[in-house]
Each structure stands twice: as structure tokens, then as C-alpha cells.
C-alpha positions as CSV (number, residue, x, y, z in Angstrom):
1,M,-0.3,-3.9,28.3
2,I,-0.8,-3.6,24.5
3,H,0.9,-0.7,22.6
4,I,-0.3,0.5,19.2
5,V,2.6,1.7,17.1
6,R,2.4,3.1,13.5
7,I,5.5,2.2,11.4
8,D,6.1,3.8,8.0
9,D,7.3,0.8,6.0
10,T,8.4,3.0,3.1
11,T,11.4,4.3,5.1
12,R,14.6,2.4,5.7
13,N,14.2,2.5,9.5
14,G,10.6,1.3,9.3
15,K,11.6,-1.7,7.2
16,K,14.4,-2.5,9.6
17,V,12.0,-2.4,12.6
18,L,9.4,-4.6,10.9
19,N,12.1,-7.2,9.9
20,D,13.3,-7.2,13.5
21,L,9.8,-7.7,14.9
22,R,8.9,-10.5,12.5
23,R,11.6,-12.7,14.1
24,Y,9.5,-12.9,17.3
25,H,6.5,-15.2,17.3
26,K,5.1,-14.6,20.8
27,G,3.7,-11.3,22.0
28,I,3.7,-9.5,18.6
29,E,0.7,-9.4,16.3
30,F,0.5,-7.6,13.0
31,E,-2.9,-6.2,11.9
32,N,-3.6,-5.8,8.2
33,P,-6.5,-3.2,7.7
34,V,-7.3,-4.7,4.3
35,E,-8.1,-8.1,5.9
36,K,-10.6,-6.4,8.1
37,G,-12.3,-4.7,5.2
38,I,-11.0,-1.2,6.0
39,I,-9.3,0.1,2.9
40,P,-7.0,3.1,3.4
41,D,-7.5,6.2,1.4
42,G,-5.8,6.1,-2.0
43,Y,-6.1,2.4,-2.5
44,V,-8.0,1.2,-5.6
45,T,-9.0,-2.2,-7.0
46,G,-7.2,-3.8,-9.9
47,D,-10.0,-2.9,-12.3
48,E,-10.0,0.8,-11.2
49,F,-6.2,0.9,-11.6
50,E,-6.4,-0.5,-15.1
51,K,-9.1,2.0,-16.1
52,Q,-7.0,4.9,-14.8
53,V,-3.9,3.7,-16.6
54,N,-5.8,3.3,-19.9
55,E,-7.3,6.8,-19.5
56,N,-3.8,8.2,-18.8
57,I,-2.3,6.4,-21.8
58,N,-5.1,7.6,-24.1
59,S,-4.9,11.2,-22.8
60,Y,-1.1,11.3,-23.3
61,S,-1.4,9.7,-26.7
62,K,-3.9,12.3,-27.8
63,K,-1.8,15.2,-26.5
64,S,1.3,13.9,-28.3
65,G,-0.5,13.3,-31.5
66,I,-0.1,9.6,-31.5
67,L,-3.8,9.0,-31.7
């Protein structure tokens, strides 16, 4: 039987469970949705991230009177 479990790896317990599971090589398989081409909501490419950061810097600079 295969069980699907969702683990929040941003929490302390989630990180501990993942570290414990990684010790076992048989019977445990990790799926990475990005490898399958399924990109979760909120993820951006490096170019999109850079563009957003530059826009935020310019906006802040204009508000502060730097530019």
C-alpha cells in the first residue's frame, strides 16, 4: 500500500521527519513537483524575481527621494 503524506518542511517537526525518512533507501520515494513540470503557486523564475526586486527598489527609492 502506498500512502501520500504532505509534510510542511518549513516547520521544525517537518524538517525532522524528512531528515529521518531520508535515512531509508528502500520503500520511500520523494516526489518533486518541479521536476514533473508542475510549478506550485507563488513560484517565479529567476528573471521574474529579479524584475520584481528591481521594481521594488526603484519604487522605494522614489518614495524616499533617493531617485
